C-alpha positions in Angstrom: 29.7 48.2 37.3 31.1 50.2 34.4 33.6 47.4 33.7 30.8 44.8 33.8 28.8 46.8 31.2 31.8 46.9 28.9 32.1 43.2 29.2 28.5 42.7 28.3 28.7 45.1 25.4 31.7 43.3 24.0 29.9 39.9 24.3 26.8 41.3 22.6 28.8 42.8 19.8 30.7 39.4 19.3 27.3 37.6 19.2 25.8 40.0 16.7 28.9 39.7 14.4 28.3 36.0 14.1 24.6 36.2 13.7 25.1 37.9 10.3 25.4 36.6 6.8 27.7 35.6 4.0 26.9 35.9 0.3 27.7 33.4 -2.4 27.5 34.6 -6.0 28.7 32.7 -9.0 28.4 31.2 -12.6 27.7 27.6 -13.4 28.1 25.7 -16.7 25.4 24.0 -18.6 25.1 20.2 -18.1 23.3 18.7 -21.1 20.0 17.1 -20.4 20.1 18.0 -16.7 19.1 20.9 -14.5 20.8 20.7 -11.2 21.5 23.2 -8.3 24.6 24.3 -6.6 24.7 22.6 -3.2 26.3 23.6 0.1 27.2 20.6 2.2 28.2 20.2 5.9 31.8 19.2 6.5 31.0 16.5 9.1 28.4 13.8 8.6 25.2 13.9 10.5 25.4 11.0 13.0 21.7 10.3 12.9 20.8 10.2 9.2 24.2 9.1 8.0 24.7 11.8 5.5 26.4 15.1 4.9 23.6 17.5 5.3 22.7 19.7 2.4 22.5 23.0 4.1 21.3 24.9 1.1 20.5 24.2 -2.6 21.0 27.3 -4.8 19.0 27.4 -8.0 20.7 28.3 -11.3 18.9 31.0 -13.4 18.5 31.0 -17.2 21.9 32.6 -17.7 23.5 30.0 -15.4 24.0 32.5 -12.6 23.3 31.9 -8.9 23.3 33.8 -5.7 22.4 33.0 -2.1 22.6 34.6 1.3 23.6 32.4 4.2 23.2 32.8 7.8 26.6 32.3 9.6 26.4 31.7 13.3 30.1 30.9 13.6 33.1 30.4 11.3 32.5 27.1 9.5 34.0 24.9 6.9 31.6 23.9 4.1 31.8 22.0 0.8 30.2 23.6 -2.2 29.5 21.5 -5.2 28.1 21.7 -8.7 28.2 18.7 -11.1 31.5 16.9 -10.5 33.2 19.9 -8.9 33.6 20.3 -5.2 35.5 22.8 -3.2 36.2 23.5 0.5 35.2 27.0 1.6 35.6 28.4 5.1 32.9 31.0 5.6 32.6 33.7 8.2 30.2 36.5 8.9 30.2 39.3 6.2 32.1 37.3 3.6 31.2 37.6 0.0 32.4 34.9 -2.3 32.2 34.8 -6.2 32.8 31.3 -7.7 33.0 30.8 -11.4 32.4 27.1 -12.1 32.8 27.8 -15.9 36.5 28.6 -15.5 38.5 25.5 -16.6 41.3 26.4 -14.1 38.8 25.3 -11.4 39.2 21.7 -12.6 42.9 22.0 -13.5 44.4 23.7 -10.5 47.3 21.1 -10.5 48.5 22.8 -13.7 48.7 26.3 -12.0 52.2 27.3 -10.9 52.6 30.0 -8.4 55.0 31.0 -5.6 53.9 30.7 -2.0 51.3 33.5 -1.2 50.9 34.4 -4.9 47.3 34.7 -6.1 48.1 34.5 -9.8 45.8 32.0 -11.6 43.5 31.6 -8.6 42.1 35.0 -8.9 40.6 34.0 -12.1 38.8 31.2 -10.5 37.5 32.7 -7.3 36.9 36.4 -6.4 36.0 37.5 -2.9 35.7 40.2 -0.3 35.3 39.8 3.3 37.3 39.4 6.5 40.3 37.7 5.0 40.1 36.6 1.3 43.2 34.6 1.5 41.3 31.9 3.3 39.7 31.0 0.0 43.1 30.4 -1.7 44.6 28.1 1.0 43.5 24.7 0.0 44.2 25.3 -3.7 47.6 26.7 -2.7 48.3 23.7 -0.4 47.3 21.4 -3.3 50.0 22.9 -5.5 52.7 22.6 -2.8 52.1 19.2 -1.1 49.3 17.5 -3.1 45.6 16.7 -2.5 44.1 16.0 0.9 41.7 13.7 -0.9 42.5 10.1 -1.9 45.3 10.1 -4.4 45.9 6.3 -4.5 42.8 5.4 -6.5 42.7 1.5 -6.6 46.3 1.2 -5.3 46.3 1.1 -1.6 49.2 2.7 0.5 51.6 0.2 1.8 54.0 0.2 4.8 56.7 1.5 2.3 54.5 4.6 2.0 54.6 5.4 5.7 57.6 7.9 5.4 56.1 9.7 2.4 52.8 10.1 4.2 54.6 11.5 7.3 56.6 13.9 5.0 53.5 15.1 3.4 51.9 15.7 6.8 54.9 17.7 8.0 55.0 19.7 4.8 51.3 20.4 5.0 51.7 21.7 8.6 54.7 23.7 7.8 52.9 25.4 4.8 49.9 26.1 6.9 52.0 27.7 9.5 53.7 29.9 6.9 50.5 30.8 5.1 48.6 31.6 8.3 51.3 33.8 9.6 51.8 35.7 6.3 48.1 36.3 5.8 47.1 36.6 9.5 44.4 33.9 9.3 42.4 33.5 12.4 42.6 30.6 14.8 39.3 29.1 13.9 40.4 28.7 10.3 43.9 27.4 11.4 42.3 24.7 13.7 40.0 23.5 10.9 42.8 23.4 8.3 45.2 21.6 10.7 42.5 18.9 11.5 42.0 18.4 7.7 45.7 17.9 7.1 46.2 15.6 10.2 42.9 13.7 9.6 43.9 13.0 6.0 47.3 11.6 7.2 45.8 9.4 10.0 43.1 8.0 7.7 45.7 7.1 5.0 47.9 5.6 7.6 45.1 3.3 8.8 44.4 2.4 5.1 47.8 0.6 5.0 46.0 -2.2 7.0 44.2 -3.4 3.9 47.5 -4.1 2.0 49.3 -5.5 5.1 49.4 -9.3 5.8 48.3 -10.0 9.3 51.5 -11.8 10.2 53.5 -8.5 9.3 51.5 -6.2 11.4 53.6 -4.2 13.8 52.3 -1.6 16.3 55.1 0.8 15.7 53.9 1.2 12.0 50.8 3.0 13.6 52.3 4.8 16.6 50.7 8.1 15.4 47.3 6.5 15.4 47.9 5.0 18.9 49.1 8.3 20.3 46.3 10.5 18.8 44.0 12.2 21.2 40.7 12.1 19.2 38.5 15.0 20.3 35.3 16.7 19.1 37.1 20.1 18.8 39.5 18.6 16.2 36.7 16.9 14.3 34.5 19.9 14.2 34.9 21.7 10.9 36.9 18.9 9.4 35.6 16.1 7.2 39.1 14.4 7.0 39.3 14.2 10.8 35.9 12.6 11.0 37.0 10.0 8.5 40.1 9.3 10.6 38.1 8.6 13.7 35.6 6.4 11.7 38.5 4.3 10.3 40.1 4.1 13.7 37.0 2.5 15.2 35.9 0.5 12.2 39.2 -0.9 10.9 42.2 -0.3 13.1 40.7 -1.4 16.4 39.1 -4.4 14.7 42.1 -5.5 12.5 42.0 -9.0 13.7 38.2 -9.3 13.0 38.1 -7.9 9.5 36.4 -10.1 7.0 35.5 -12.8 9.4 33.0 -11.4 12.0 29.2 -11.6 12.0 27.3 -8.4 11.8 26.3 -8.9 15.5 30.0 -9.2 16.5 30.9 -6.2 14.4 28.2 -4.0 16.0 29.2 -5.1 19.5 32.9 -4.7 18.8 32.6 -1.2 17.4 30.3 -0.1 20.0 32.6 -1.3 22.8 35.7 0.3 21.2 33.9 3.6 20.9 32.8 3.4 24.5 36.2 2.4 25.9 38.7 4.1 23.5 37.1 7.5 22.8 37.8 9.6 26.0 36.2 12.9 24.7 32.5 12.8 25.8 31.3 14.8 22.7 33.1 12.7 20.2 32.0 9.5 22.0 28.4 10.6 21.9 28.6 11.4 18.2 30.2 8.0 17.2 27.9 5.9 19.5 25.0 7.6 17.7 26.6 7.0 14.3 27.2 3.3 15.1 23.6 2.7 16.3 22.1 4.6 13.3 24.2 2.8 10.7 23.1 -0.6 12.1 19.4 0.2 12.2 18.5 -1.2 8.8 21.0 -4.1 9.0 19.2 -4.9 12.3 21.6 -7.5 13.8 20.2 -9.9 16.3 21.7 -8.0 19.1 20.5 -4.5 17.9 17.8 -4.0 20.6 20.3 -5.0 23.3 22.8 -2.4 21.9 20.0 0.2 21.6 19.2 -0.3 25.2 22.8 0.3 26.2 23.0 3.3 24.0 20.1 5.1 25.7 22.1 4.8 28.9 25.6 5.4 27.6 25.0 8.4 25.3 24.7 11.6 27.4 23.4 13.7 24.5 19.7 13.5 24.9 19.0 15.2 21.6 20.9 12.4 19.8 19.0 9.7 21.9 15.6 11.2 21.1 16.5 11.4 17.5 17.6 7.7 17.4 14.5 6.5 19.2 12.3 8.4 16.8 14.1 6.9 13.9 13.7 3.4 15.4 10.0 3.9 15.8 9.7 5.2 12.2 11.6 2.2 11.0 9.5 -0.3 12.9 6.3 1.5 11.7 7.4 1.3 8.1 9.1 -2.1 7.9 8.5 -4.4 10.8 5.1 -6.3 10.8 4.0 -4.1 8.0 1.6 -5.5 5.4 2.9 -5.0 1.9 0.5 -2.6 -0.1 -1.8 -4.0 -2.7 0.0 -1.9 -5.3 3.3 -3.5 -4.7 1.8 -6.9 -4.4 0.0 -6.7 -7.7 2.5 -4.6 -9.8 5.6 -6.4 -8.8 6.3 -9.1 -11.5 8.6 -12.0 -11.2 9.5 -14.3 -14.1 9.6 -18.0 -13.3 12.6 -20.1 -14.4 10.3 -23.2 -14.7 7.7 -22.0 -17.1 8.9 -18.5 -18.2 5.6 -16.9 -17.0 5.5 -13.7 -15.0 3.7 -13.9 -11.7 2.6 -11.0 -9.5 4.3 -10.9 -6.1 1.0 -11.6 -4.2 0.8 -15.0 -5.9 4.1 -16.0 -4.5 3.3 -14.7 -1.0 0.0 -16.5 -0.6 1.4 -19.1 1.7 0.7 -19.0 5.4 4.3 -20.3 6.1 7.2 -18.0 6.6 8.7 -17.1 3.3 12.4 -16.2 2.8 13.2 -14.0 -0.2 16.8 -14.5 -1.2 17.8 -11.7 -3.5 20.9 -12.4 -5.5 22.7 -11.9 -8.9 24.8 -14.0 -11.1 27.6 -11.4 -11.0 27.6 -11.4 -7.1 30.3 -13.6 -5.7 29.0 -13.5 -2.0 25.6 -14.4 -3.4 26.8 -17.6 -5.1 28.9 -18.4 -2.1 25.8 -18.2 0.2 23.4 -19.9 -2.2 24.4 -23.6 -1.1 23.8 -22.6 2.5 20.4 -21.3 1.8 19.5 -24.3 -0.3 20.6 -26.5 2.6 18.2 -24.6 5.0 15.4 -25.0 2.4 15.8 -28.7 2.5 16.1 -28.7 6.3 12.8 -26.7 6.7 11.0 -28.3 3.8 7.2 -28.0 4.4 7.7 -25.4 7.2 9.4 -22.5 5.4 9.2 -21.5 1.8 12.3 -20.1 0.0 12.1 -18.0 -3.1 15.3 -17.1 -4.9 15.0 -13.7 -6.7 17.5 -12.7 -9.2 18.3 -9.0 -9.8 20.1 -9.7 -13.0 19.4 -7.5 -16.1 20.5 -10.3 -18.5 17.9 -13.1 -18.4 20.1 -15.4 -20.5 23.0 -15.0 -18.0 20.6 -15.8 -15.1 19.3 -19.0 -16.8 22.9 -20.1 -17.8 24.2 -19.7 -14.2 21.2 -21.5 -12.6 21.7 -24.4 -15.0 25.4 -24.7 -14.9 25.6 -24.3 -11.1 22.7 -26.7 -10.7 20.8 -24.3 -8.5 17.6 -25.8 -7.1 14.6 -24.2 -5.5 12.0 -21.8 -6.8 14.0 -19.4 -9.0 12.6 -16.2 -10.3 13.9 -13.0 -12.0 12.6 -9.7 -10.7 11.3 -7.4 -13.5 13.2 -4.1 -13.7 15.7 -5.3 -11.0 16.9 -2.6 -8.6 14.5 -0.1 -10.3 11.5 -2.2 -9.3 9.1 -0.4 -6.8 9.4 -3.4 -4.4 13.2 -3.2 -4.5 12.9 0.6 -3.8 10.6 0.0 -0.9 13.0 -2.5 0.6 15.9 0.0 0.0 17.6 -2.8 -2.0 20.7 -1.4 -3.3 23.0 -4.4 -3.1 22.9 -8.1 -2.8 22.8 -10.6 -1.2 19.9 -9.7 0.9 17.5 -11.8 2.9 13.9 -10.7 3.8 11.5 -12.8 5.8 7.8 -12.4 5.2 4.9 -14.1 7.0 1.2 -13.7 6.4 2.1 -10.9 4.1 4.0 -9.0 6.7 7.7 -8.2 6.8 9.3 -10.0 9.9 12.8 -9.3 9.1 13.8 -6.5 6.8 17.5 -7.4 6.5 18.0 -11.0 7.7 21.2 -12.7 8.7 23.2 -14.5 5.9 22.7 -18.3 5.8 26.4 -18.7 5.9 26.2 -17.6 9.6 24.3 -20.7 10.4 23.3 -20.1 14.0 21.9 -16.6 13.4 20.0 -17.7 10.3 18.6 -20.8 12.0 17.4 -18.6 14.9 15.6 -16.3 12.4 13.7 -19.2 10.9 12.8 -20.8 14.3 11.7 -17.5 15.8 9.1 -17.2 12.9 7.7 -20.7 12.7 
């Protein structure tokens, strides 16, 4: 009985120690014309809302100082950012971290030279107390020894010739982590997180080789490490880079033969099936099944409802499932069969190519026929490629479906020139204020081409299929006649 009490006491003490807090204190610099906060982000993207959660925003006082107390339930990797600066910090209970964003060394760490384990230079950037202050130096120290974990290729993609250097960098990173962890007695939770960051970075970059590799030269042995990797939730937890590696594995590596030529329906089905069949770890499978469904919600492929039905059975995390179902109801309530507000209908102005007059949106949507809004721009290659197919459908459904071509161009002269030179027919309009227009914001219109189908003033398809995918686009029209 006494032994049992000791175990309970130890368990309670452990729980209490990780129900405590960590403190962040620091100084920011002035950003002319802007007042922003220091933000603390999660390391792994939220699978439901598709973003890295902002866990806390820390306000800056009049002297550009900031301070925050954080609840720390368990040792966790975070990203802290201000302006264009971002750093990894691994926080534990009882930590106190002082970050000086005004120190130029923070943005020029690559210029620092110090021996393994030396804190010279870095002590001017970050000061700290806590369980093990050397944790805060590791990623900066790693950068100086093996390079950045973040993308260093810029516009130049890695090639097959870079495989060996990528592997050398992986081994050097792991070797340095082992040395550093042993020297400064870093705990296992930090070690596992850092190891996943290093290995995830390697796997993600290795997969990126696909984009510079001609299909006829693909060889499986180039990607043996990807094939052999056991993707688990424990590796992904507390690692942004390992999350990206799994995402790239599902989205690019397993779909190599489909890249650039599959419909959004095929893409959704393919990624979903790969996730279900290739990810053996239940937690990571639930996470990415949720991620896949959530990311397809607004695109709304024709097979989305079918995949959603499968998802509710395949995903064993009911909290995820409930969140997705709630998100879907919210989406339908806001966008499907929703009547556009009078404010948007009256305030949204479109300039006609034909007579140069500005017409409110309500005038253009007065028809009882289905109306396809084709959003495009002169600088958008896919838009111009799809336009002839849309015009072909316009002719096919003449008198049954109205097509309105809406340019998002800022340059009216450029818009008129392209329409004239390319001999684009149909009802051509220019949307006033483009992407900043309230109608565009309501539609979450951030890129083109985009196809929206409206009937009787109600949105029937928020993000329709492209007319170049003829069967899907034809079905969209037939279903709404």
